DSSP file (Angstrom, degrees, kcal/mol; ACC not computed):
  #  RESIDUE AA STRUCTURE BP1 BP2  ACC     N-H-->O    O-->H-N    N-H-->O    O-->H-N    TCO  KAPPA ALPHA  PHI   PSI    X-CA   Y-CA   Z-CA
    1    1 A M              0   0    0      0, 0.0     2,-0.3     0, 0.0     0, 0.0   0.000 360.0 360.0 360.0 133.1    0.0    0.0    0.0
    2    2 A K        -     0   0    0      1,-0.1     2,-0.1     0, 0.0     0, 0.0  -0.548 360.0-117.7 -77.1 132.4    1.3    3.4   -1.0
    3    3 A A        -     0   0    0     -2,-0.3     2,-0.5     1,-0.1    -1,-0.1  -0.420  22.5-130.4 -68.7 142.2    1.9    5.9    1.9
    4    4 A V        -     0   0    0     -2,-0.1     2,-0.2     1,-0.0    -1,-0.1  -0.829  21.9-122.4 -97.0 130.1   -0.1    9.0    1.8
    5    5 A A        -     0   0    0     -2,-0.5     2,-0.3     1,-0.1    -1,-0.0  -0.489  26.2-122.0 -72.6 137.9    1.9   12.2    2.2
    6    6 A E        -     0   0    0     -2,-0.2     2,-0.2     1,-0.0    -1,-0.1  -0.590  22.0-140.7 -81.1 139.5    0.8   14.3    5.2
    7    7 A K        -     0   0    0     -2,-0.3    -1,-0.0     1,-0.2     0, 0.0  -0.491  31.3 -88.0 -89.3 166.4   -0.3   17.9    4.5
    8    8 A A        -     0   0    0      1,-0.2    -1,-0.2    -2,-0.2     3,-0.1  -0.199  68.1 -65.2 -63.5 166.1    0.5   20.8    6.7
    9    9 A T        -     0   0    0      1,-0.1    -1,-0.2    -3,-0.1     3,-0.1  -0.300  66.6-103.0 -55.4 134.2   -1.9   21.6    9.6
   10   10 A P        -     0   0    0      0, 0.0    -1,-0.1     0, 0.0     2,-0.1  -0.236  37.5 -98.4 -61.4 149.5   -5.3   22.7    8.1
   11   11 A D     >  -     0   0    0      1,-0.1     4,-2.8    -3,-0.1     5,-0.2  -0.426  30.6-123.8 -62.2 139.0   -6.2   26.3    8.1
   12   12 A T  H  > S+     0   0    0      1,-0.2     4,-2.5     2,-0.2     5,-0.2   0.879 111.1  51.6 -57.5 -40.3   -8.5   27.2   11.0
   13   13 A T  H  > S+     0   0    0      2,-0.2     4,-2.2     1,-0.2    -1,-0.2   0.923 112.5  45.3 -65.7 -43.4  -11.2   28.6    8.8
   14   14 A D  H  > S+     0   0    0      2,-0.2     4,-2.7     1,-0.2     5,-0.3   0.906 111.7  53.2 -64.4 -41.0  -11.2   25.4    6.6
   15   15 A F  H  X S+     0   0    0     -4,-2.8     4,-2.7     1,-0.2     5,-0.3   0.945 111.8  44.5 -57.6 -50.6  -11.2   23.2    9.7
   16   16 A K  H  X S+     0   0    0     -4,-2.5     4,-1.8     1,-0.2    -1,-0.2   0.892 113.4  51.7 -64.3 -39.5  -14.3   25.0   11.2
   17   17 A S  H  < S+     0   0    0     -4,-2.2     4,-0.3    -5,-0.2    -2,-0.2   0.934 114.5  41.1 -62.5 -47.9  -16.1   24.9    7.8
   18   18 A V  H >< S+     0   0    0     -4,-2.7     3,-1.5     1,-0.2    -2,-0.2   0.948 118.3  44.7 -67.4 -49.1  -15.6   21.2    7.3
   19   19 A L  H >< S+     0   0    0     -4,-2.7     3,-1.8     1,-0.3    -1,-0.2   0.766 102.0  69.1 -68.8 -24.0  -16.3   20.1   10.9
   20   20 A G  T 3< S+     0   0    0     -4,-1.8   137,-2.8    -5,-0.3    -1,-0.3   0.640  85.2  70.3 -68.0 -12.7  -19.3   22.5   10.9
   21   21 A R  T <  S+     0   0    0     -3,-1.5     2,-0.7    -4,-0.3    -1,-0.3   0.456  78.8  89.6 -82.3  -0.5  -20.9   20.1    8.4
   22   22 A F  S <  S-     0   0    0     -3,-1.8     2,-0.2    -4,-0.1   135,-0.1  -0.885  79.3-138.9 -96.1 112.2  -21.3   17.5   11.3
   23   23 A C        -     0   0    0     -2,-0.7     2,-0.3   133,-0.1   133,-0.2  -0.482  24.4-172.7 -72.7 136.1  -24.6   18.2   12.9
   24   24 A T  E     -A  155   0A   0    131,-2.1   131,-2.8    -2,-0.2     2,-0.1  -0.917  22.0-124.9-127.2 157.1  -24.6   18.0   16.7
   25   25 A G  E     -A  154   0A   0     -2,-0.3     2,-0.4   129,-0.2    20,-0.2  -0.343  32.0-121.2 -81.5 176.6  -27.2   18.1   19.4
   26   26 A V        +     0   0    0    127,-0.8    54,-2.4    54,-0.3     2,-0.3  -0.984  29.2 178.2-129.7 135.3  -26.9   20.7   22.2
   27   27 A T  E     -CD  42  79B   0     15,-2.1    15,-3.1    -2,-0.4     2,-0.4  -0.841  22.9-140.7-125.9 164.4  -26.6   20.1   25.9
   28   28 A V  E     -CD  41  78B   0     50,-2.0    50,-2.7    -2,-0.3     2,-0.5  -0.992  17.4-149.8-124.2 122.8  -26.2   22.1   29.1
   29   29 A I  E     -CD  40  77B   0     11,-2.5    11,-1.7    -2,-0.4     2,-0.3  -0.806  25.4-179.9 -91.6 126.0  -23.8   20.6   31.7
   30   30 A T  E     +CD  39  76B   0     46,-2.6    46,-2.6    -2,-0.5     2,-0.3  -0.915  15.5 156.1-132.1 154.1  -24.9   21.7   35.2
   31   31 A A  E     -C   38   0B   0      7,-2.3     7,-2.7    -2,-0.3     2,-0.5  -0.939  40.1-111.8-155.6 174.8  -23.8   21.2   38.9
   32   32 A V  E     -C   37   0B   0     -2,-0.3     2,-0.6     5,-0.2    42,-0.1  -0.968  27.7-167.0-116.5 113.6  -24.1   22.9   42.2
   33   33 A A  E >   -C   36   0B   0      3,-2.5     3,-1.9    -2,-0.5     2,-0.6  -0.896  69.7 -36.0-102.5 115.5  -20.8   24.2   43.4
   34   34 A G  T 3  S-     0   0    0     -2,-0.6    -2,-0.0     1,-0.3     0, 0.0  -0.639 126.1 -34.7  68.5-117.3  -21.0   25.2   47.1
   35   35 A D  T 3  S+     0   0    0     -2,-0.6    -1,-0.3     2,-0.1    -3,-0.0   0.160 122.1  93.6-117.5  17.9  -24.6   26.5   47.2
   36   36 A E  E <  S-C   33   0B   0     -3,-1.9    -3,-2.5     2,-0.0     2,-0.1  -0.933  71.6-127.9-117.7 128.4  -24.5   28.1   43.7
   37   37 A P  E     -C   32   0B   0      0, 0.0     2,-0.3     0, 0.0    -5,-0.2  -0.460  30.1-176.0 -69.9 145.6  -25.7   26.4   40.5
   38   38 A V  E     +C   31   0B   0     -7,-2.7    -7,-2.3    -2,-0.1     2,-0.3  -0.986  10.1 149.9-140.7 147.9  -23.2   26.5   37.6
   39   39 A G  E     -C   30   0B   0     -2,-0.3     2,-0.3    -9,-0.2    -9,-0.2  -0.992  21.0-158.5-169.2 167.6  -23.5   25.4   34.0
   40   40 A F  E     -C   29   0B   0    -11,-1.7   -11,-2.5    -2,-0.3     2,-0.2  -0.989  30.8-103.1-154.3 153.5  -22.4   25.8   30.4
   41   41 A T  E     -C   28   0B   0     50,-1.1     2,-0.4    -2,-0.3   -13,-0.2  -0.559  38.8-177.8 -75.5 138.7  -23.6   25.0   26.9
   42   42 A C  E     +C   27   0B   0    -15,-3.1   -15,-2.1    -2,-0.2     3,-0.1  -0.936  24.2 168.9-145.3 117.9  -21.8   22.1   25.3
   43   43 A Q        +     0   0    0     -2,-0.4     2,-1.4   -17,-0.2   -18,-0.2   0.557  68.9  83.0-100.9 -10.5  -22.3   20.7   21.8
   44   44 A S        +     0   0    0     14,-0.2    14,-1.4   -20,-0.1     2,-0.3  -0.550  66.4 128.3 -92.6  71.7  -19.3   18.4   21.9
   45   45 A F  E     +E   57   0B   0     -2,-1.4     2,-0.3    12,-0.2    12,-0.2  -0.953  27.2 162.0-127.4 142.6  -21.1   15.6   23.8
   46   46 A A  E     -E   56   0B   0     10,-2.5    10,-2.5    -2,-0.3     2,-0.3  -0.995  42.8-102.7-156.1 156.3  -21.3   11.9   22.9
   47   47 A A  E     +E   55   0B   0     -2,-0.3     8,-0.3     8,-0.2     3,-0.1  -0.616  36.7 178.3 -71.8 141.6  -22.1    8.4   24.2
   48   48 A L  E     +     0   0B   0      6,-2.7     2,-0.3     1,-0.4     7,-0.2   0.754  55.8   5.2-116.6 -44.6  -18.7    6.6   24.8
   49   49 A S  E   > -E   54   0B   0      5,-1.8     5,-2.2     1,-0.1    -1,-0.4  -1.000  39.3-161.1-148.9 141.6  -19.4    3.1   26.2
   50   50 A L  T   5S+     0   0    0     -2,-0.3    -1,-0.1     1,-0.3     5,-0.0   0.812  84.2  63.4 -86.0 -35.6  -22.4    0.9   27.0
   51   51 A D  T   5S+     0   0    0      1,-0.5    -1,-0.3     2,-0.1     0, 0.0  -0.844 122.4  14.4-136.5  96.3  -20.6   -1.4   29.4
   52   52 A P  T   5S-     0   0    0      0, 0.0     2,-0.7     0, 0.0    -1,-0.5   0.577 110.1-117.0 -78.4 164.7  -19.8    0.4   31.6
   53   53 A P  T   5 +     0   0    0      0, 0.0    88,-2.6     0, 0.0     2,-0.3  -0.580  48.7 162.6 -75.7 112.5  -22.0    3.3   30.7
   54   54 A Y  E   < -EF  49 140B   0     -5,-2.2    -6,-2.7    -2,-0.7    -5,-1.8  -0.946  19.9-171.0-127.3 148.6  -19.8    6.3   29.9
   55   55 A V  E     -EF  47 139B   0     84,-2.2    84,-2.6    -2,-0.3     2,-0.3  -0.858   9.5-156.4-124.7 166.7  -20.3    9.6   28.1
   56   56 A C  E     +EF  46 138B   0    -10,-2.5   -10,-2.5    -2,-0.3     2,-0.3  -0.978  13.0 171.7-141.2 156.5  -17.7   12.2   27.1
   57   57 A F  E     -EF  45 137B   0     80,-1.7    80,-3.1    -2,-0.3   -12,-0.2  -0.964  26.2-128.2-157.1 166.5  -17.7   15.9   26.3
   58   58 A C        -     0   0    0    -14,-1.4    78,-0.2    -2,-0.3   -14,-0.2  -0.785  18.5-170.6-130.3  89.9  -15.2   18.5   25.7
   59   59 A P        -     0   0    0      0, 0.0    76,-2.7     0, 0.0     2,-0.1  -0.506  34.9-105.5 -73.3 146.1  -15.2   21.8   27.6
   60   60 A G  B >   -G  134   0B   0     74,-0.2     3,-1.6    -2,-0.2    74,-0.3  -0.401  21.2-124.1 -67.1 147.3  -12.9   24.5   26.4
   61   61 A K  T 3  S+     0   0    0     72,-2.5    73,-0.1     1,-0.3    -1,-0.1   0.686 111.5  58.3 -67.8 -17.6   -9.8   25.1   28.5
   62   62 A T  T 3  S+     0   0    0     71,-0.4    -1,-0.3     4,-0.0     2,-0.1   0.482  78.5 122.7 -89.0  -2.3  -10.8   28.8   28.9
   63   63 A S    <   -     0   0    0     -3,-1.6   -23,-0.0     1,-0.2    31,-0.0  -0.355  45.6-166.2 -60.8 131.9  -14.1   27.8   30.5
   64   64 A S  S  > S+     0   0    0      2,-0.1     4,-0.5     1,-0.1    -1,-0.2   0.663  87.3  54.4 -89.0 -18.2  -14.7   29.3   33.9
   65   65 A S  H >> S+     0   0    0      2,-0.1     4,-2.1     1,-0.1     3,-0.5   0.890  96.7  62.4 -80.7 -42.7  -17.6   27.0   34.6
   66   66 A W  H 3> S+     0   0    0      1,-0.2     4,-3.4     2,-0.2     5,-0.2   0.882  99.0  53.5 -57.2 -44.3  -15.9   23.7   34.0
   67   67 A P  H 3> S+     0   0    0      0, 0.0     4,-1.8     0, 0.0    -1,-0.2   0.883 110.5  48.9 -58.8 -35.2  -13.3   24.0   36.8
   68   68 A R  H <X S+     0   0    0     -4,-0.5     4,-0.9    -3,-0.5    -2,-0.2   0.906 114.3  44.6 -68.5 -41.1  -16.1   24.6   39.3
   69   69 A I  H >X S+     0   0    0     -4,-2.1     4,-2.0     1,-0.2     3,-0.7   0.916 110.8  54.5 -68.5 -43.2  -18.1   21.6   38.0
   70   70 A R  H 3< S+     0   0    0     -4,-3.4    -1,-0.2     1,-0.2    -2,-0.2   0.890 103.4  56.9 -55.9 -40.2  -14.9   19.5   38.0
   71   71 A G  H 3< S+     0   0    0     -4,-1.8    -1,-0.2    -5,-0.2    -2,-0.2   0.816 106.6  48.8 -62.6 -31.1  -14.4   20.3   41.6
   72   72 A V  H << S-     0   0    0     -4,-0.9    -1,-0.2    -3,-0.7    -2,-0.2   0.883  94.6-150.5 -75.1 -40.0  -17.8   19.0   42.5
   73   73 A G     <  +     0   0    0     -4,-2.0    52,-2.6     1,-0.1     2,-0.3   0.331  67.2  70.8  86.2  -7.8  -17.1   15.7   40.5
   74   74 A R  E     + H   0 124B   0     -5,-0.4     2,-0.3    50,-0.2   -42,-0.2  -0.984  55.7 157.3-139.2 152.3  -20.7   15.1   39.6
   75   75 A F  E     - H   0 123B   0     48,-1.9    48,-2.8    -2,-0.3     2,-0.4  -0.950  34.4-111.9-161.8 172.6  -23.1   16.9   37.2
   76   76 A C  E     -DH  30 122B   0    -46,-2.6   -46,-2.6    -2,-0.3     2,-0.7  -0.977  16.3-147.6-121.0 132.7  -26.1   16.6   35.0
   77   77 A V  E     -DH  29 121B   0     44,-2.9    44,-1.6    -2,-0.4     2,-0.6  -0.900  15.9-160.3 -96.7 114.5  -26.2   16.7   31.2
   78   78 A N  E     -DH  28 120B   0    -50,-2.7   -50,-2.0    -2,-0.7     2,-0.6  -0.869   7.6-146.8 -98.2 119.0  -29.4   18.4   30.1
   79   79 A I  E     -DH  27 119B   0     40,-2.7    39,-2.7    -2,-0.6    40,-0.9  -0.777  22.5-135.9 -89.7 120.0  -30.3   17.5   26.5
   80   80 A L        -     0   0    0    -54,-2.4    73,-1.9    -2,-0.6   -54,-0.3  -0.451   7.0-138.3 -85.9 147.4  -32.0   20.5   24.9
   81   81 A A  B >   -J  152   0C   0     71,-0.3     3,-2.2    35,-0.2    -1,-0.1  -0.544  33.9-100.0 -94.8 165.0  -35.1   20.6   22.8
   82   82 A A  G >  S+     0   0    0     69,-3.0     3,-0.6     1,-0.3    72,-0.1   0.756 121.0  58.8 -58.2 -27.7  -35.6   22.8   19.7
   83   83 A D  G 3  S+     0   0    0     68,-0.3    -1,-0.3     1,-0.2     3,-0.2   0.300  90.9  74.6 -86.0  11.4  -37.6   25.3   21.6
   84   84 A Q  G <>  +     0   0    0     -3,-2.2     4,-2.2     1,-0.2    -1,-0.2  -0.010  51.3 119.7-112.7  28.4  -34.7   26.0   24.1
   85   85 A E  H <> S+     0   0    0     -3,-0.6     4,-2.5     1,-0.2     5,-0.2   0.892  76.5  52.8 -60.5 -40.5  -32.4   28.0   21.8
   86   86 A D  H  > S+     0   0    0     -3,-0.2     4,-2.4     1,-0.2    -1,-0.2   0.896 108.4  50.3 -63.8 -39.1  -32.6   31.0   24.3
   87   87 A L  H  > S+     0   0    0      2,-0.2     4,-2.0     1,-0.2    -1,-0.2   0.920 109.7  51.6 -62.5 -43.2  -31.6   28.7   27.1
   88   88 A C  H  X S+     0   0    0     -4,-2.2     4,-1.0     1,-0.2    -2,-0.2   0.940 111.0  46.9 -57.6 -49.3  -28.7   27.5   25.1
   89   89 A R  H  X S+     0   0    0     -4,-2.5     4,-0.8     1,-0.2     3,-0.4   0.880 109.7  54.5 -63.9 -38.3  -27.5   31.0   24.3
   90   90 A G  H  < S+     0   0    0     -4,-2.4     3,-0.5     1,-0.2    -1,-0.2   0.883 109.9  45.6 -62.7 -39.3  -27.8   32.0   28.0
   91   91 A F  H  < S+     0   0    0     -4,-2.0   -50,-1.1     1,-0.2    -1,-0.2   0.615 107.9  58.9 -80.6 -12.4  -25.6   29.2   29.2
   92   92 A A  H  < S+     0   0    0     -4,-1.0    -1,-0.2    -3,-0.4    -2,-0.2   0.648  86.2  99.7 -85.8 -16.5  -23.1   30.0   26.4
   93   93 A A  S  < S-     0   0    0     -4,-0.8     2,-0.3    -3,-0.5     3,-0.1  -0.422  70.0-131.8 -74.4 144.2  -22.6   33.5   27.6
   94   94 A S  S    S+     0   0    0      1,-0.2     3,-0.1    -2,-0.1    -1,-0.1  -0.738  79.3   6.6 -93.4 141.9  -19.5   34.4   29.8
   95   95 A G  S    S+     0   0    0     -2,-0.3    -1,-0.2     1,-0.2     2,-0.1   0.269  96.4 114.5  81.2 -12.5  -19.8   36.3   33.0
   96   96 A A  S    S-     0   0    0     -6,-0.1     2,-1.4    -3,-0.1    -1,-0.2  -0.448  81.8 -99.3 -88.9 164.3  -23.5   36.5   33.2
   97   97 A D    >   -     0   0    0      1,-0.2     3,-1.7    -2,-0.1    -1,-0.1  -0.706  42.0-170.4 -78.0  94.2  -25.8   35.0   35.9
   98   98 A K  T 3  S+     0   0    0     -2,-1.4    -1,-0.2     1,-0.3   -60,-0.1   0.711  79.1  52.8 -64.5 -22.0  -26.7   32.0   33.7
   99   99 A F  T >  S+     0   0    0    -62,-0.2     3,-1.9    -3,-0.1     2,-0.4   0.410  74.0 127.2 -95.5   1.7  -29.4   30.8   36.1
  100  100 A D  T <  S-     0   0    0     -3,-1.7     3,-0.1     1,-0.3    -4,-0.0  -0.454  91.7  -4.2 -61.7 117.8  -31.3   34.2   36.3
  101  101 A G  T 3  S+     0   0    0     -2,-0.4     2,-0.5     1,-0.2    -1,-0.3   0.500 101.7 132.6  76.7   4.8  -34.9   33.3   35.5
  102  102 A V    <   -     0   0    0     -3,-1.9     2,-0.4   -15,-0.0    -1,-0.2  -0.776  49.1-142.2 -92.6 127.1  -34.1   29.7   34.7
  103  103 A R        +     0   0    0     -2,-0.5    12,-2.4    12,-0.1     2,-0.3  -0.723  33.7 152.2 -89.8 136.3  -36.4   27.1   36.3
  104  104 A W  E     -K  114   0D   0     -2,-0.4    10,-0.2    10,-0.2    -5,-0.0  -0.986  30.2-151.3-156.2 161.1  -34.8   23.9   37.5
  105  105 A V  E     -K  113   0D   0      8,-2.0     8,-3.1    -2,-0.3     2,-0.2  -0.913  41.0 -90.2-127.9 157.3  -35.2   21.1   40.1
  106  106 A P  E     -K  112   0D   0      0, 0.0     5,-0.1     0, 0.0    -2,-0.0  -0.503  37.6-137.9 -69.2 134.2  -32.4   19.0   41.6
  107  107 A S    >   -     0   0    0      4,-3.2     3,-2.3    -2,-0.2     6,-0.1  -0.272  41.4 -85.8 -74.3 174.6  -31.6   15.8   39.7
  108  108 A P  T 3  S+     0   0    0      0, 0.0    -1,-0.1     0, 0.0     0, 0.0   0.825 134.2  48.3 -55.2 -30.4  -31.0   12.6   41.8
  109  109 A N  T 3  S-     0   0    0      2,-0.1   -35,-0.0   -34,-0.1   -33,-0.0   0.390 124.0-104.9 -91.6   6.9  -27.3   13.6   42.2
  110  110 A G  S <  S+     0   0    0     -3,-2.3   -34,-0.1     1,-0.3   -79,-0.1   0.411  77.6 130.8  92.1  -2.6  -28.3   17.2   43.3
  111  111 A S  S    S-     0   0    0      1,-0.1    -4,-3.2    -5,-0.1     2,-0.3  -0.456  70.1 -84.2 -83.0 158.4  -27.4   18.9   40.0
  112  112 A P  E     -K  106   0D   0      0, 0.0     2,-0.7     0, 0.0   -82,-0.1  -0.460  36.4-162.2 -67.3 122.5  -29.7   21.4   38.2
  113  113 A L  E     -K  105   0D   0     -8,-3.1    -8,-2.0    -2,-0.3     2,-0.2  -0.936  24.9-131.0-102.6 110.5  -32.2   19.5   36.0
  114  114 A L  E >   -K  104   0D   0     -2,-0.7     3,-1.9   -10,-0.2   -10,-0.2  -0.434  17.7-112.9 -74.5 130.5  -33.4   22.3   33.6
  115  115 A T  T 3  S+     0   0    0    -12,-2.4   -12,-0.1     1,-0.2    -1,-0.1  -0.365 101.8  23.8 -60.1 132.1  -37.2   22.6   33.1
  116  116 A G  T 3  S+     0   0    0      1,-0.3    -1,-0.2    -2,-0.1   -35,-0.2   0.309  83.2 145.5  95.3  -9.6  -38.1   21.7   29.6
  117  117 A S    <   -     0   0    0     -3,-1.9    -1,-0.3     1,-0.1   -37,-0.2  -0.287  51.1-136.1 -59.7 147.1  -35.1   19.5   28.8
  118  118 A M  S    S-     0   0    0    -39,-2.7    29,-3.5     1,-0.3    30,-1.7   0.868  80.7 -16.5 -71.1 -37.0  -35.8   16.5   26.5
  119  119 A A  E     -HI  79 146B   0    -40,-0.9   -40,-2.7    27,-0.3     2,-0.3  -0.968  63.0-143.1-161.0 164.8  -33.8   14.2   28.7
  120  120 A W  E     -HI  78 145B   0     25,-2.5    25,-2.1    -2,-0.3     2,-0.4  -0.975   2.6-161.1-140.4 153.9  -31.1   14.3   31.4
  121  121 A I  E     -HI  77 144B   0    -44,-1.6   -44,-2.9    -2,-0.3     2,-0.3  -0.958  10.7-150.7-137.5 114.6  -28.1   12.2   32.4
  122  122 A D  E     -HI  76 143B   0     21,-2.6    20,-2.5    -2,-0.4    21,-1.2  -0.685  27.4-179.3 -82.3 139.6  -26.5   12.3   35.9
  123  123 A C  E     -HI  75 141B   0    -48,-2.8   -48,-1.9    -2,-0.3     2,-0.4  -0.940  29.5-145.5-140.5 157.0  -22.8   11.6   35.8
  124  124 A A  E     -HI  74 140B   0     16,-2.3    16,-2.6    -2,-0.3   -50,-0.2  -0.998  37.3-112.9-121.0 128.4  -19.7   11.2   38.0
  125  125 A L  E     + I   0 139B   0    -52,-2.6    14,-0.2    -2,-0.4     3,-0.1  -0.391  35.6 176.2 -62.0 128.7  -16.4   12.5   36.5
  126  126 A D  E     -     0   0B   0     12,-2.8     2,-0.3     1,-0.4    13,-0.2   0.834  57.4 -34.5 -98.5 -50.7  -14.1    9.5   35.9
  127  127 A R  E     - I   0 138B   0     11,-1.9    11,-3.0     2,-0.0    -1,-0.4  -0.986  47.7-128.0-166.4 167.3  -11.1   11.2   34.2
  128  128 A E  E     - I   0 137B   0     -2,-0.3     2,-0.4     9,-0.2     9,-0.2  -0.934  14.8-162.9-125.4 149.3   -9.9   13.9   31.9
  129  129 A V  E     - I   0 136B   0      7,-2.1     7,-3.1    -2,-0.3     2,-0.1  -0.982  31.9-103.9-130.6 142.2   -7.6   13.7   28.9
  130  130 A D  E     + I   0 135B   0     -2,-0.4     5,-0.2     5,-0.2     3,-0.1  -0.450  36.2 177.2 -64.8 135.6   -5.8   16.6   27.2
  131  131 A G  E >   - I   0 134B   0      3,-1.9     3,-1.1     1,-0.3     2,-0.5  -0.229  47.4-101.6-134.2  45.7   -7.5   17.6   24.0
  132  132 A G  T 3  S-     0   0    0      1,-0.3    -1,-0.3   -71,-0.0     0, 0.0  -0.607 104.6  -0.8  73.6-119.3   -5.5   20.6   22.7
  133  133 A D  T 3  S+     0   0    0     -2,-0.5   -72,-2.5    -3,-0.1   -71,-0.4   0.370 136.5  56.0 -87.7   6.1   -7.4   23.7   23.5
  134  134 A H  E <  S-GI  60 131B   0     -3,-1.1    -3,-1.9   -74,-0.3     2,-0.4  -0.853  78.9-126.5-125.5 165.6  -10.2   21.6   25.1
  135  135 A T  E     - I   0 130B   0    -76,-2.7     2,-0.8    -2,-0.3    -5,-0.2  -0.927  17.3-137.7-108.3 139.3  -10.3   18.9   27.8
  136  136 A I  E     - I   0 129B   0     -7,-3.1    -7,-2.1    -2,-0.4     2,-0.5  -0.879  22.4-162.4 -96.5 111.2  -11.9   15.6   27.1
  137  137 A A  E     -FI  57 128B   0    -80,-3.1   -80,-1.7    -2,-0.8     2,-0.5  -0.827   3.5-163.8 -98.3 127.5  -14.0   14.7   30.1
  138  138 A I  E     -FI  56 127B   0    -11,-3.0   -12,-2.8    -2,-0.5   -11,-1.9  -0.954  14.1-177.4-112.7 126.9  -15.0   11.1   30.5
  139  139 A A  E     -FI  55 125B   0    -84,-2.6   -84,-2.2    -2,-0.5     2,-0.4  -0.956  26.6-126.8-132.5 144.7  -17.9   10.4   33.0
  140  140 A R  E     -FI  54 124B   0    -16,-2.6   -16,-2.3    -2,-0.4     2,-0.4  -0.730  30.9-124.4 -86.1 132.5  -19.7    7.4   34.3
  141  141 A V  E     + I   0 123B   0    -88,-2.6   -18,-0.3    -2,-0.4     3,-0.1  -0.652  32.0 173.9 -78.8 126.4  -23.5    7.6   33.9
  142  142 A T  E     -     0   0B   0    -20,-2.5     2,-0.3    -2,-0.4   -19,-0.2   0.652  65.8 -10.6-106.8 -21.8  -25.2    7.2   37.3
  143  143 A D  E     + I   0 122B   0    -21,-1.2   -21,-2.6     2,-0.0    -1,-0.4  -0.953  62.7 173.5-168.4 157.7  -28.8    7.8   36.3
  144  144 A L  E     + I   0 121B   0     -2,-0.3     2,-0.3   -23,-0.3   -23,-0.2  -0.977   2.0 176.7-166.3 160.4  -30.8    9.1   33.4
  145  145 A S  E     - I   0 120B   0    -25,-2.1   -25,-2.5    -2,-0.3     2,-0.3  -0.964  31.1-114.9-166.0 151.9  -34.3    9.6   32.0
  146  146 A E  E     - I   0 119B   0     -2,-0.3   -27,-0.3   -27,-0.2     3,-0.1  -0.657  26.6-176.8 -82.6 148.8  -36.3   11.0   29.1
  147  147 A R        -     0   0    0    -29,-3.5     2,-0.3     1,-0.4   -28,-0.2   0.720  59.1  -2.2-116.5 -40.1  -38.5   13.9   30.1
  148  148 A R        -     0   0    0    -30,-1.7     2,-0.8     2,-0.1    -1,-0.4  -0.996  62.8-115.6-155.1 151.9  -40.5   14.9   27.1
  149  149 A D        +     0   0    0     -2,-0.3   -30,-0.0    -3,-0.1   -68,-0.0  -0.804  59.6 132.7 -90.3 111.5  -40.9   14.0   23.4
  150  150 A A        -     0   0    0     -2,-0.8    -2,-0.1   -32,-0.0   -32,-0.0  -0.979  61.9 -87.4-153.2 155.6  -39.8   17.0   21.4
  151  151 A P        -     0   0    0      0, 0.0   -69,-3.0     0, 0.0   -68,-0.3  -0.444  54.3-109.4 -65.8 146.7  -37.6   17.7   18.4
  152  152 A P  B     -J   81   0C   0      0, 0.0     2,-0.6     0, 0.0    11,-0.3  -0.347  20.0-111.9 -76.9 155.9  -33.9   18.3   19.4
  153  153 A L        -     0   0    0    -73,-1.9  -127,-0.8  -127,-0.2     2,-0.3  -0.809  44.5-166.5 -82.4 121.4  -32.0   21.5   19.3
  154  154 A L  E     -AB  25 161A   0      7,-1.3     7,-2.1    -2,-0.6     2,-0.5  -0.857  17.4-154.1-115.9 147.4  -29.5   21.0   16.6
  155  155 A F  E     +AB  24 160A   0   -131,-2.8  -131,-2.1    -2,-0.3     2,-0.3  -0.984  24.3 161.4-122.1 123.1  -26.3   23.0   15.6
  156  156 A Y  E >   - B   0 159A   0      3,-3.1     3,-0.9    -2,-0.5  -135,-0.2  -0.985  64.5  -7.7-146.9 128.4  -25.1   22.8   12.0
  157  157 A R  T 3  S-     0   0    0   -137,-2.8  -136,-0.1    -2,-0.3    -1,-0.1   0.901 128.5 -52.7  52.3  48.1  -22.8   25.1   10.0
  158  158 A A  T 3  S+     0   0    0      1,-0.2     2,-0.3  -138,-0.1    -1,-0.2   0.715 122.7  88.4  64.5  25.8  -22.6   27.7   12.9
  159  159 A A  E <  S-B  156   0A   0     -3,-0.9    -3,-3.1     0, 0.0     2,-0.3  -0.983  81.3-102.5-147.3 157.4  -26.4   28.0   13.2
  160  160 A F  E     -B  155   0A   0     -2,-0.3     2,-0.3    -5,-0.2    -5,-0.2  -0.623  42.8-174.5 -78.0 139.6  -29.3   26.4   15.0
  161  161 A E  E     -B  154   0A   0     -7,-2.1    -7,-1.3    -2,-0.3     2,-0.4  -0.864  15.0-143.3-131.3 164.7  -31.4   24.0   12.8
  162  162 A R        -     0   0    0     -2,-0.3    -9,-0.1    -9,-0.1     3,-0.1  -0.961  25.7-109.9-128.2 147.8  -34.6   22.0   13.1
  163  163 A L        -     0   0    0     -2,-0.4     2,-0.1   -11,-0.3    -9,-0.0  -0.492  46.3-101.7 -68.7 145.1  -35.5   18.6   11.8
  164  164 A P              0   0    0      0, 0.0    -1,-0.1     0, 0.0     0, 0.0  -0.429 360.0 360.0 -67.6 146.1  -38.1   18.8    9.0
  165  165 A S              0   0    0     -2,-0.1    -2,-0.0    -3,-0.1     0, 0.0   0.467 360.0 360.0 -74.7 360.0  -41.6   18.0   10.2
């Protein structure tokens, strides 16, 4: 088999354009640090293993929320529905009170379970792996449930999209 010559590192614009063609769902990762709820929007989320049940996601290394959640060691992954775009944007903002006006109840592990989420997954952090400008967080699933049947919030080519009816 003939070896393929490696190209130089791809241009950032090309990288974003090509990878942006991969449609993702949108989640909000939440925990309670001390007595304060904390969370962030995360679209880099995936199932990792069925046995044992693991998920993974990739918070940015510049995130101010992830270190607080990491310190707790347990969190809830809230899977967002198509009608929760505003919630997604609110949890993506830096520096704001992300929970201002947001309704939630404690999940079984005590993390914020956001009202209106399609489903939730309670997790315990297992380990982290370096992922360049992100961290790859691997977590054991401790509990989960569907909450409502609704179309998902999707992100595709730098914009929110909806499944056709």
